[in-house]
C-alpha positions in Angstrom: 22.4 -10.0 73.8 22.6 -7.4 71.2 24.1 -4.1 72.4 22.0 -1.0 72.0 24.5 1.9 72.1 23.3 4.7 74.2 26.0 7.4 73.9 26.3 10.0 76.8 29.0 12.7 77.5 30.6 13.1 80.8 33.0 16.0 81.3 33.8 18.9 79.2 30.8 20.8 80.5 28.5 17.7 80.5 27.5 16.6 84.0 26.1 13.3 84.8 23.7 11.7 87.5 24.1 7.9 87.6 21.3 6.7 89.9 19.7 3.3 90.9 19.7 0.8 93.6 22.7 -0.7 95.5 21.8 -4.0 94.3 19.4 -5.6 91.4 17.0 -7.6 93.5 14.7 -8.8 90.9 13.8 -8.2 87.2 10.6 -6.1 88.2 12.5 -4.1 90.9 15.1 -3.0 88.5 12.7 -2.1 85.7 10.4 -0.2 88.3 13.5 1.8 89.5 14.8 2.3 86.1 11.5 4.3 85.2 11.7 6.2 88.4 15.2 7.5 87.9 14.7 8.3 84.3 11.7 10.3 85.3 13.6 12.1 87.7 16.4 13.1 85.4 19.1 10.4 85.8 21.6 10.0 82.8 22.6 6.6 83.6 21.2 3.6 85.5 23.3 1.9 88.2 22.7 -1.5 90.0 25.1 -4.1 91.5 25.0 -7.8 90.0 28.1 -8.8 91.8 28.3 -7.4 95.4 31.4 -7.1 97.3 30.1 -7.5 101.0 32.0 -7.3 104.2 30.3 -10.3 105.7 30.5 -13.7 103.5 26.9 -14.3 104.8 25.4 -11.0 103.3 23.7 -11.3 100.0 26.4 -11.2 97.1 24.2 -10.5 94.1 22.4 -12.5 91.3 25.4 -12.5 89.0 24.8 -12.5 85.1 21.0 -13.1 85.4 20.8 -9.8 87.2 23.1 -8.3 84.4 20.3 -9.2 81.7 17.6 -7.6 83.9 19.7 -4.3 84.5 20.6 -4.0 80.7 16.9 -4.7 79.6 15.7 -2.1 82.3 18.0 0.6 81.0 17.1 0.0 77.3 13.5 0.2 78.2 13.9 3.8 79.5 16.9 4.8 76.9 19.7 4.9 79.8 23.1 3.4 79.7 23.9 0.8 82.6 26.8 1.1 85.1 27.8 -2.0 87.2 30.6 -3.3 89.1 33.2 -5.9 88.2 35.0 -7.7 91.0 37.5 -10.0 89.3 39.2 -10.3 86.1 37.1 -13.4 84.9 34.0 -11.2 85.2 35.3 -8.4 83.1 34.4 -10.1 79.7 31.0 -11.3 80.2 30.1 -8.1 81.9 31.7 -6.0 79.4 29.5 -7.5 76.6 26.5 -6.3 78.0 27.1 -3.3 80.4 27.7 0.2 79.1 30.3 1.2 81.9 32.5 -1.1 84.2 32.7 0.0 87.6 35.8 -0.7 89.7 34.9 -0.4 93.3 36.7 0.9 96.3 37.7 -2.3 97.6 39.3 -3.1 94.1 40.9 0.3 93.3 44.4 -1.1 93.6 43.7 -4.6 92.3 46.1 -4.3 89.4 45.2 -7.5 87.5 41.5 -6.3 87.6 42.4 -2.8 86.3 44.7 -4.3 83.5 41.7 -6.5 82.4 39.1 -3.9 82.8 41.3 -1.3 80.7 41.5 -3.7 77.9 37.8 -4.4 77.7 37.0 -1.6 75.4 34.4 0.0 77.8 34.2 3.2 79.6 35.3 2.6 83.3 34.3 4.2 86.6 37.1 4.1 88.9 36.1 4.6 92.8 38.7 5.6 95.3 39.8 3.3 97.7 39.0 3.8 101.5 42.5 4.6 102.5 44.0 5.4 99.1 45.8 8.8 98.5 45.0 10.9 95.6 48.3 10.2 93.9 47.5 6.3 94.3 44.0 6.8 93.0 45.6 8.5 89.9 48.0 5.9 89.5 45.4 3.2 89.5 43.7 5.1 86.7 47.0 5.0 84.6 46.9 1.2 84.9 43.5 1.5 83.2 44.8 3.9 80.6 48.1 1.9 80.1 46.0 -1.1 79.3 43.9 0.5 76.6 41.0 2.2 78.4 40.2 5.5 76.6 37.3 6.7 78.7 37.9 6.6 82.4 36.0 8.4 85.0 37.2 8.8 88.6 34.8 8.6 91.6 35.4 10.0 95.2 33.2 7.8 97.4 34.5 8.7 100.8 37.9 7.9 102.7 38.2 6.3 106.1 38.8 8.7 108.8 38.4 8.8 112.6 34.7 10.0 112.0 31.9 7.7 113.0 28.8 10.0 112.4 29.2 9.2 108.7 30.1 5.9 106.8 33.1 7.8 105.2 34.4 11.3 104.7 33.6 12.9 101.4 37.1 14.5 100.5 36.1 17.5 98.4 39.8 18.8 99.2 41.2 15.6 97.5 38.8 16.1 94.5 39.9 19.5 94.0 43.5 18.2 94.3 42.8 15.9 91.6 41.5 18.4 89.4 44.7 20.2 89.1 46.5 16.8 88.2 44.2 14.9 85.8 42.1 15.8 82.7 39.7 12.7 83.7 36.1 13.6 84.8 35.5 13.5 88.3 32.6 12.3 90.2 31.3 12.1 93.8 29.4 9.3 95.6 27.5 10.9 98.5 25.6 7.8 99.3 28.6 5.6 100.1 30.5 8.6 101.8 27.7 9.3 104.1 25.8 6.1 104.7 22.5 8.3 105.4 20.0 9.4 103.0 19.4 12.6 104.8 22.9 13.9 104.3 23.0 12.8 100.6 21.4 16.2 99.1 23.7 18.4 101.1 26.8 16.3 100.0 25.6 16.5 96.6 25.3 20.3 96.7 28.8 20.6 98.1 30.3 18.3 95.4 28.3 20.0 92.6 29.5 23.5 93.9 33.1 22.1 93.9 32.7 21.4 90.3 32.3 17.7 89.9 31.4 16.4 86.6 28.7 14.1 88.0 27.1 12.3 90.9 26.4 8.6 91.4 23.5 8.3 93.9 21.6 5.2 95.5 17.9 5.2 94.9 15.3 2.8 96.1 11.5 3.1 96.4 11.4 0.8 99.3 14.6 1.5 101.2 13.4 0.1 104.4 13.3 -3.4 102.8 16.0 -3.0 100.5 18.6 -5.9 100.3 21.6 -3.7 100.5 22.3 -0.2 101.9 18.7 0.9 102.4 19.8 3.7 105.0 21.8 5.6 102.2 19.2 5.2 99.4 17.2 8.1 98.5 13.6 8.0 97.3 12.9 8.7 93.5 11.0 11.8 94.6 14.1 13.0 96.5 16.3 12.4 93.5 13.7 14.3 91.3 14.2 17.3 93.8 17.7 17.0 93.5 17.9 17.0 89.6 15.4 20.1 89.6 17.6 21.9 92.1 20.7 21.2 89.6 18.2 22.1 86.6 18.8 18.6 85.4 15.8 17.3 83.6 15.3 14.4 81.3 17.3 15.2 78.0 13.9 15.0 75.9 10.6 14.8 77.8 8.6 14.4 75.0 10.7 11.7 73.7 10.5 9.9 77.2 6.6 10.0 76.9 6.2 8.9 73.6 8.6 6.2 73.6 8.7 4.9 77.0 5.7 5.9 78.6 7.4 7.5 81.6 5.0 10.5 82.2 1.0 9.7 82.0 0.4 13.2 79.9 1.3 16.6 79.2 0.7 18.2 82.6 3.3 16.3 84.7 5.9 17.3 82.1 4.6 21.0 82.1 5.1 21.0 85.9 8.5 19.4 86.0 9.8 21.9 83.6 8.2 24.7 85.7 9.8 23.6 88.7 13.1 23.7 87.1 12.4 27.3 85.9 11.5 28.2 89.5 15.0 27.0 90.6 16.6 29.0 87.7 14.4 32.3 88.7 15.7 32.0 92.3 19.2 31.9 91.1 18.7 34.7 88.8 17.2 36.9 91.6 20.1 36.0 93.7 22.6 37.1 91.1 20.8 40.2 90.4 20.7 41.5 93.9 24.5 40.7 94.2 24.9 42.7 90.8 22.9 45.6 92.2 25.3 45.6 95.5 28.2 46.0 93.1 26.7 48.6 91.4 26.4 50.5 94.6 29.9 50.1 95.5 31.3 50.9 92.1 29.1 54.1 92.3 30.6 55.0 95.6 34.1 54.4 94.4 33.4 56.7 91.2 32.0 59.6 93.4 35.0 59.4 95.6 37.4 59.6 92.8 35.5 62.4 91.1 34.9 59.8 88.2 31.6 60.4 85.9 29.2 58.0 87.1 27.6 56.9 83.5 30.1 55.2 81.2 28.9 54.6 77.9 32.0 52.5 76.7 31.2 50.2 79.8 27.7 49.8 79.0 28.6 48.6 75.3 30.9 46.1 77.0 28.1 44.8 79.1 25.7 44.4 76.1 28.4 42.8 74.2 28.9 40.2 76.8 25.2 39.3 76.8 25.1 39.2 73.0 27.9 36.5 73.3 25.7 34.3 75.3 25.0 30.9 73.6 21.2 30.0 73.1 20.2 33.6 73.4 18.8 35.5 70.6 20.2 39.1 69.8 16.7 40.7 70.7 16.6 39.0 74.2 20.3 39.6 75.0 20.0 43.4 74.2 16.8 43.7 76.3 18.3 41.8 79.3 21.4 44.2 79.1 19.4 47.2 78.8 17.2 46.1 81.8 20.4 45.4 84.0 22.0 48.6 83.1 18.7 50.6 84.0 18.7 48.8 87.4 22.3 49.9 87.7 21.5 53.5 87.0 18.5 53.8 89.3 20.1 51.5 92.3 20.5 54.7 94.3 17.5 56.4 93.1 19.2 58.3 90.2 17.6 58.5 86.9 20.4 59.4 84.7 23.3 58.4 86.5 24.7 55.1 87.9 27.1 52.2 87.2 27.0 49.5 84.7 
C-alpha cells in the first residue's frame, strides 16, 4: 500500500489530540469514527489492530487486515494513524503502513521491541509502564533514540497505585518531573488512566493545564457495545466539546468540507467556530477581570507610596507588548492596549488617573 505522508507537528508549541476507538472492529466502524474524530478536531486517528489483553480469551484484534482499514480511514479524512506494535516481528509490516508506532504500557521495558521500533524510521509514541518510574521510562526512550528513532513522544497513561476508584492514577507530578529531564514531547492518556469516561474531560483539563503537548483519547459512538474498553470511551460529541474548550478546531474547515465531505454545509462550520470564539471570550473576560483587580492593587500601592498614579512610560510599555503579539495587526493591537489602559485608569472611578 502506498503511503500518503500526512505531516503533523507535536511539541514546540504544537499540541495534538490523538483520538479513536480502542480497537478496530470493522472497516465500516473505523471509517465512521475517523469522520467523527476529524470533525471534532482530532489531529491523528488511533486504533488498535493488535491488542494486548489481560485475558487470553478476550478479543486480540484483527491484525494486519485491520491496519489496512485504519490507514484507509485516516487517509479518507486527512489524518495520520497511530497503532500499537507488541512484538519485534510486527514492527516492519506495521511501519510500512502506519504513521506512528505505539509502544504500550505492558511493553515499556521490552528492550528487543524498543530496539526494533527505534530502527523502523517512524515516529514512536512510548507509553509509561504501570509500575515504571520516570527514570526507567526515560531510559526506555533512550533505547528508541539509540536505535535511530528521531521522533519519540512520551505518554503518561496512569500508574498502578492502591486506588481502586480509577483504573490507574494519572501521574501529573511525574509528567512535570519528566519535563525537566527531557526535550521530548509529553502526552497524557486520560482514558486508560481513569477507565471512566465521566472522568476523562477533567483529567484532560488537568493535563492540558500542566502543559502537556497532547492527549490520546479513546472515542466510540456506541461505547456500550464496544469490543474493548467501552466504559472509558468518549462519545464523538464529548470529544468535540473538549476540543472546543481547548480551542482546537479542525485545521482547515473549508478543506475538510470540500475534500472529505465531513460537514454538510456552511452553517455547521460557522456554529463550530462560534463555539470556539465563545470559549475564547470567556477566557478573555476572566483575564480582564484579573487585570483590573491587579490595577486596583497597584493604584493602592502607588497612593500609599505617594507615587503619581499615571505613568506614561508604563503605558507605552504595555502598548509595545501588544504590538509584538503574533497575528495581530498594528491597529487592533493599539486599540486593545488603549482600551485596557483606559479601563485601568477608571477602575476606581478615576477619569484621569489610574494604573496601567
